[in-house]
C-alpha positions in Angstrom: -94.7 -78.8 -20.4 -93.9 -78.7 -16.7 -95.4 -80.6 -14.1 -97.3 -78.9 -11.3 -95.1 -80.6 -8.7 -91.9 -79.1 -10.3 -90.5 -75.9 -8.6 -88.5 -73.4 -10.5 -85.5 -72.1 -8.4 -84.6 -68.4 -9.3 -81.2 -67.3 -8.0 -81.5 -64.0 -6.2 -85.2 -64.4 -5.3 -86.4 -65.3 -1.8 -89.6 -65.6 -0.1 -89.3 -62.1 1.3 -89.3 -58.9 -0.8 -86.0 -57.1 -1.0 -84.0 -60.0 0.3 -81.2 -61.2 -2.1 -80.7 -64.9 -2.5 -77.2 -66.3 -2.6 -75.5 -63.1 -1.1 -73.7 -64.0 2.1 -72.5 -62.0 5.0 -68.9 -61.8 3.7 -70.2 -59.9 0.6 -72.0 -57.4 2.8 -68.9 -56.9 4.9 -66.9 -56.2 1.8 -69.4 -53.6 0.6 -69.4 -51.9 4.0 -65.6 -51.8 4.0 -65.5 -50.3 0.6 -68.0 -47.7 1.6 -65.9 -46.8 4.6 -62.8 -46.4 2.4 -64.7 -44.1 0.0 -66.0 -42.0 2.9 -62.5 -41.7 4.4 -61.1 -40.6 1.0 -63.9 -38.1 0.7 -63.0 -36.7 4.1 -59.3 -36.5 3.1 -60.2 -34.8 -0.1 -62.3 -32.3 1.7 -59.6 -31.5 4.2 -57.0 -31.1 1.4 -59.4 -28.9 -0.5 -60.0 -26.8 2.6 -56.2 -26.5 3.1 -55.6 -25.5 -0.5 -58.4 -23.0 -0.3 -56.9 -21.5 2.8 -53.5 -21.2 1.1 -55.2 -19.7 -1.9 -57.0 -17.1 0.2 -53.7 -16.4 2.0 -51.9 -15.9 -1.3 -54.6 -13.7 -2.5 -54.5 -11.7 0.7 -50.7 -11.4 0.4 -50.9 -10.2 -3.2 -53.6 -7.7 -2.2 -51.5 -6.4 0.7 -48.5 -6.1 -1.6 -50.5 -4.2 -4.2 -52.0 -2.0 -1.5 -48.6 -1.2 0.0 -47.0 -0.4 -3.3 -46.2 3.3 -3.7 -45.7 2.7 -7.4 -48.8 2.5 -9.6 -49.7 -0.8 -11.3 -52.0 -1.3 -14.3 -52.9 -4.6 -15.9 -54.4 -4.2 -19.4 -55.2 -6.3 -22.4 -53.8 -6.1 -25.9 -56.4 -3.5 -26.8 -55.3 -1.3 -23.9 -58.4 -1.9 -21.9 -57.7 -1.8 -18.1 -58.3 -5.1 -16.4 -57.0 -4.3 -12.9 -55.2 -1.5 -11.0 -53.7 -1.1 -7.5 -54.7 1.5 -4.9 -51.8 3.9 -5.7 -53.3 4.6 -9.1 -56.7 5.2 -7.4 -55.1 7.8 -5.2 -53.4 9.7 -8.0 -56.3 9.7 -10.4 -59.0 10.0 -7.8 -61.0 7.3 -9.5 -62.1 3.9 -8.0 -60.8 0.6 -9.3 -64.4 -0.3 -10.5 -64.5 3.0 -12.6 -61.0 2.4 -14.0 -61.7 -1.3 -15.0 -62.9 -1.5 -18.6 -61.6 2.0 -19.5 -58.7 2.6 -21.9 -55.3 3.0 -20.3 -54.6 5.9 -22.8 -57.3 8.0 -21.0 -55.0 8.2 -17.9 -52.5 10.4 -19.6 -52.5 14.2 -19.5 -52.2 15.2 -23.1 -52.4 13.9 -26.6 -48.7 13.5 -27.0 -48.4 11.3 -24.0 -51.4 9.2 -25.2 -49.9 8.8 -28.6 -46.6 7.7 -27.2 -48.3 5.3 -24.8 -50.4 3.8 -27.7 -47.2 3.5 -29.8 -45.4 1.6 -26.9 -48.3 -0.8 -26.3 -49.0 -1.6 -29.9 -45.6 -1.5 -31.7 -43.6 -2.8 -28.7 -46.4 -4.9 -27.3 -44.2 -8.0 -27.0 -41.1 -6.2 -25.7 -40.2 -4.7 -22.3 -40.1 -1.0 -22.0 -38.0 0.7 -19.2 -37.9 4.2 -17.8 -40.3 5.9 -20.2 -41.4 9.2 -18.8 -45.0 10.3 -19.5 -47.4 12.8 -18.1 -50.2 11.3 -16.0 -53.4 13.3 -15.3 -53.9 13.7 -11.5 -57.2 13.9 -9.7 -56.9 17.8 -9.5 -56.3 18.0 -13.3 -52.5 18.6 -13.0 -49.9 16.7 -15.0 -47.7 14.3 -12.9 -44.5 13.1 -14.6 -44.3 9.3 -14.1 -41.5 6.9 -15.1 -43.2 3.9 -16.6 -42.0 0.3 -17.1 -44.0 -2.1 -19.3 -43.8 -5.9 -19.3 -45.8 -8.1 -21.7 -48.1 -10.9 -20.4 -48.3 -14.3 -22.1 -50.7 -17.3 -21.7 -49.7 -20.9 -21.3 -49.1 -21.3 -25.0 -47.0 -18.2 -25.3 -49.7 -15.9 -26.8 -49.6 -12.3 -25.9 -52.4 -11.3 -23.5 -51.5 -7.6 -22.8 -49.2 -5.6 -20.6 -48.3 -5.1 -17.0 -47.5 -1.4 -16.6 -45.8 0.0 -13.5 -44.9 3.6 -12.9 -43.2 5.7 -10.2 -43.9 9.5 -9.9 -40.6 11.2 -11.0 -41.3 14.1 -8.6 -40.6 11.8 -5.7 -37.3 10.7 -7.3 -36.3 14.2 -8.0 -37.0 15.3 -4.4 -35.0 12.3 -3.2 -32.2 13.2 -5.6 -32.2 16.9 -4.4 -32.1 15.8 -0.8 -29.2 13.4 -1.6 -27.3 16.1 -3.5 -27.9 18.6 -0.6 -26.5 16.0 1.9 -23.5 15.4 -0.4 -22.8 19.2 -0.7 -23.1 19.5 3.1 -20.7 16.6 3.6 -18.3 18.1 1.1 -18.3 21.5 2.9 -17.8 19.8 6.2 -14.9 17.8 4.8 -13.3 21.0 3.5 -13.8 22.7 6.9 -12.2 19.7 8.7 -9.3 19.7 6.2 -8.8 23.4 6.6 -9.0 23.2 10.5 -6.4 20.4 10.5 -4.1 22.4 8.3 -4.4 25.4 10.6 -3.7 23.1 13.6 -0.6 21.8 11.8 0.5 25.3 10.8 0.1 26.5 14.4 2.4 23.8 15.6 5.0 24.8 13.0 4.9 28.6 13.3 8.3 28.6 15.1 9.9 26.6 12.3 8.3 28.8 9.6 9.5 31.9 11.4 13.1 30.6 11.5 12.7 29.6 7.8 11.8 33.2 6.9 14.4 34.7 9.3 17.3 33.4 7.3 16.6 35.0 3.9 15.2 38.1 5.4 18.3 38.6 7.6 20.4 38.0 4.5 18.4 40.6 2.5 18.6 43.1 5.4 22.5 42.7 5.7 22.9 43.2 1.9 20.6 46.3 2.0 22.7 47.9 4.8 25.9 47.2 2.8 24.3 48.7 -0.3 23.3 51.8 1.8 27.0 52.3 2.8 28.2 51.8 -0.7 25.7 54.3 -2.0 27.0 56.9 0.5 30.6 56.4 -0.7 29.6 56.5 -4.4 27.6 59.7 -3.7 30.7 61.3 -2.1 33.0 60.2 -5.0 30.5 61.4 -7.6 30.3 64.7 -5.8 34.0 65.1 -6.1 33.9 64.3 -9.8 31.1 66.9 -10.4 33.1 69.5 -8.3 36.0 69.3 -10.8 38.6 67.9 -8.5 42.0 67.2 -10.1 42.8 63.6 -11.3 45.2 63.2 -8.3 42.4 64.2 -5.8 40.0 61.8 -7.6 42.5 59.0 -7.4 43.0 59.6 -3.7 39.3 59.7 -3.2 38.8 56.5 -5.2 41.4 54.7 -3.1 40.2 56.0 0.2 36.5 55.2 -0.5 37.4 51.8 -2.0 35.3 52.5 -5.1 36.9 49.6 -7.0 36.0 47.1 -4.3 32.4 48.5 -4.2 32.1 48.0 -7.9 33.2 44.4 -7.6 30.8 43.8 -4.7 27.7 45.3 -6.3 26.8 42.4 -8.5 27.1 39.7 -5.8 25.2 41.9 -3.3 22.4 42.5 -5.8 22.3 38.8 -6.8 22.2 37.7 -3.2 19.4 40.2 -2.4 17.4 38.9 -5.3 18.0 35.3 -4.2 17.0 36.0 -0.7 13.8 37.8 -1.8 13.0 34.9 -4.2 13.5 32.5 -1.3 11.2 34.5 0.9 8.6 34.6 -1.9 8.8 30.8 -2.2 8.3 30.4 1.5 5.3 32.7 1.6 3.9 31.1 -1.5 4.2 27.7 0.2 2.5 29.0 3.3 -0.4 30.4 1.2 -0.9 27.1 -0.6 -0.7 25.2 2.6 -3.1 27.4 4.6 -5.6 28.3 1.8 -9.0 26.5 1.7 -8.4 23.7 -0.8 -9.7 23.6 -4.3 -9.4 20.8 -6.8 -6.1 22.1 -8.2 -4.4 20.4 -11.1 -1.0 22.0 -11.2 2.5 20.7 -12.0 4.8 20.5 -9.1 7.9 18.7 -7.8 7.2 16.2 -5.1 10.8 16.2 -4.0 10.7 19.9 -3.2 7.4 19.4 -1.2 9.0 16.7 0.9 12.2 18.7 1.6 10.1 21.7 2.6 7.9 19.6 4.9 11.0 18.1 6.6 12.6 21.6 7.0 9.5 23.1 8.7 8.9 20.2 11.1 12.6 19.9 12.0 12.9 23.7 12.7 9.8 23.5 14.9 11.1 20.5 16.9 12.3 21.4 20.4 15.3 19.2 20.1 17.5 17.6 17.5 15.5 15.4 15.0 17.6 13.6 12.5 15.9 13.1 9.2 17.8 11.3 6.4 16.6 11.9 2.9 17.3 9.6 0.0 15.0 10.9 -2.7 15.8 11.3 -6.4 14.9 14.7 -7.9 12.8 15.8 -9.6 9.6 13.9 -9.0 7.1 15.6 -11.3 3.4 15.3 -10.3 0.1 16.9 -11.2 -2.3 17.9 -8.5 -2.5 20.1 -5.4 1.0 21.0 -4.1 -0.7 22.4 -0.9 -2.6 19.2 -0.2 0.4 17.0 -0.9 2.6 19.2 1.4 0.0 18.7 4.2 0.4 14.9 3.7 4.2 15.0 3.9 4.1 17.3 6.9 1.6 15.0 8.7 3.8 12.0 8.1 7.0 13.8 9.3 5.2 15.3 12.3 3.7 11.9 13.1 7.2 10.4 13.1 8.4 13.2 15.4 5.5 12.6 17.8 6.3 8.9 17.9 10.0 9.4 18.6 10.2 12.7 20.5 10.7 10.9 23.8 13.8 9.1 22.6 17.3 10.4 23.1 18.1 10.3 19.4 14.8 10.6 17.4 15.3 9.8 13.7 13.4 9.4 10.5 14.5 7.9 7.2 12.7 8.9 4.0 13.6 6.9 0.9 12.0 6.7 -2.5 11.7 4.1 -5.3 10.6 5.0 -8.8 9.2 2.3 -11.0 6.8 2.1 -13.9 5.7 5.7 -13.7 5.1 5.6 -10.0 7.0 6.7 -6.9 6.9 4.9 -3.5 8.0 7.0 -0.5 8.9 5.2 2.7 8.8 7.1 6.0 10.5 4.8 8.6 11.1 6.0 12.1 13.0 4.5 15.0 10.1 4.7 17.5 8.3 1.9 19.3 6.0 1.0 16.4 2.2 0.7 16.4 0.3 -1.7 18.5 -1.2 -4.6 16.5 -4.8 -3.6 17.7 -4.3 -0.1 16.4 -2.9 -0.8 13.0 -6.3 -1.3 11.4 -7.6 2.0 12.8 -4.7 4.3 12.1 -6.5 6.0 9.2 -9.9 6.1 10.9 -11.2 9.7 11.5 -10.7 11.0 15.1 -8.6 7.9 16.1 -5.6 9.0 18.1 -3.3 7.5 20.8 -2.2 11.0 21.9 -3.4 12.5 25.2 -6.5 14.7 25.1 -5.7 18.1 23.7 -2.6 17.0 21.8 -4.2 15.6 18.6 -7.4 15.8 16.6 -7.1 12.3 15.1 -7.7 13.8 11.7 -4.2 14.2 10.3 -3.7 10.7 8.9 -7.4 10.3 7.9 -7.2 13.4 5.8 -3.8 12.4 4.4 -5.3 9.1 3.3 -8.1 10.8 1.5 -5.7 13.3 -0.2 -3.4 10.5 -1.5 -6.4 8.6 -2.8 -7.7 11.7 -4.7 -4.3 11.9 -6.3 -4.6 8.4 -7.6 -2.3 6.9 -5.0 -2.3 4.7 -1.9 -1.2 5.3 1.7 -0.4 2.3 4.0 1.3 1.6 7.3 3.1 -1.4 8.9 5.6 -2.1 11.6 9.1 -2.5 10.3 10.9 -5.9 11.0 13.7 -4.1 12.8 11.4 -1.9 14.9 9.6 1.3 14.4 6.7 2.2 12.1 6.9 2.6 8.3 4.4 4.6 6.3 4.3 4.0 2.5 3.0 6.5 0.0 2.6 5.4 -3.6 1.8 8.1 -6.1 1.7 8.4 -9.9 4.2 10.6 -11.6 3.8 12.8 -14.6 5.5 11.3 -17.7 8.6 13.2 -18.8 7.8 15.5 -21.8 
């Protein structure tokens, strides 16, 4: 039992309500400090959350802008083929809003039952595989069927379970129009290239007309002289045969035979005829070479001798030169090739003409053409004794329309066209300055294996 005078001291109880006993000022300061820290952390969390939310909105806006800007259609669907989302391109083609399309079956987008069956097969059987360039007919807003090239990619969740497909498609009509435009541009470019090639060949032929005329003059003059001799011989033979048919005596016929030199005529007939045939054949070859050279090029695949082409090009250029142009040939023959003899002749004439243009101002212009045959290929070296090519110009020698000649004296297409012709024949054309002076052009071409 307690005495009335005894007082019971309860910790935490004071004489005033709400006042804690035994809690000092330091405790309160710690509590306030902790509250400040919690408030500061809350503010930081709120700022970070707002930043992440802004980035999330920015990412969503970026994805939305990309989906809106896509010309290809995009469909996200589940494993059951139900559409979950689409992009605006599909809305434009189908004429339906995204809200209408969501929840509908992707198979309803296709134009006919065959396309729907094929799409169902792709999404069910190949649901976990990628599908590329599958063309199906899509129904447009006007009821027409639009061919679309589809690509399908499966979607998986975090644990690798299939969730459906992402289907993208591009209208094939747009691709076909682009392909047709590209093909038209290619055809136009090819026609322009052929026109440039033909124009350059005509320009080269115009420069060489004098040489070609001289080339034709020799066999034609030879034929003409032989024909005049045959005409005289024919008159003598006619006179002698007239005496024979008139019944002249053997003595008279012997006198006639000696006076008309019938025996000598008979000995000369075979050489005259052979020479005339040879001159005519030579003329035919020259004309044939002119026809091949001047004709509009086709992709010819004919057998020809490259050595003959080089010799003919040298002859034509040298005969057209206004002064002596020494060309030394060291080429083994034959050099069998397959391709266009006319195009290859243009290359050789361009290289010989280029050497003449580079050395024409010298007292003794000269060109040396040598050939090396190795491993089924021939390498022709065209080395002149000119001043060579400036270092800044070496990289541009084969550029179209590049020329160092005065205006009106060159098109700048000869070497560029030659470069393309050699490449089309499976070869390579290069240029360098020779160590002892002058320029050297190298032409490497494949030869036809000996049969």
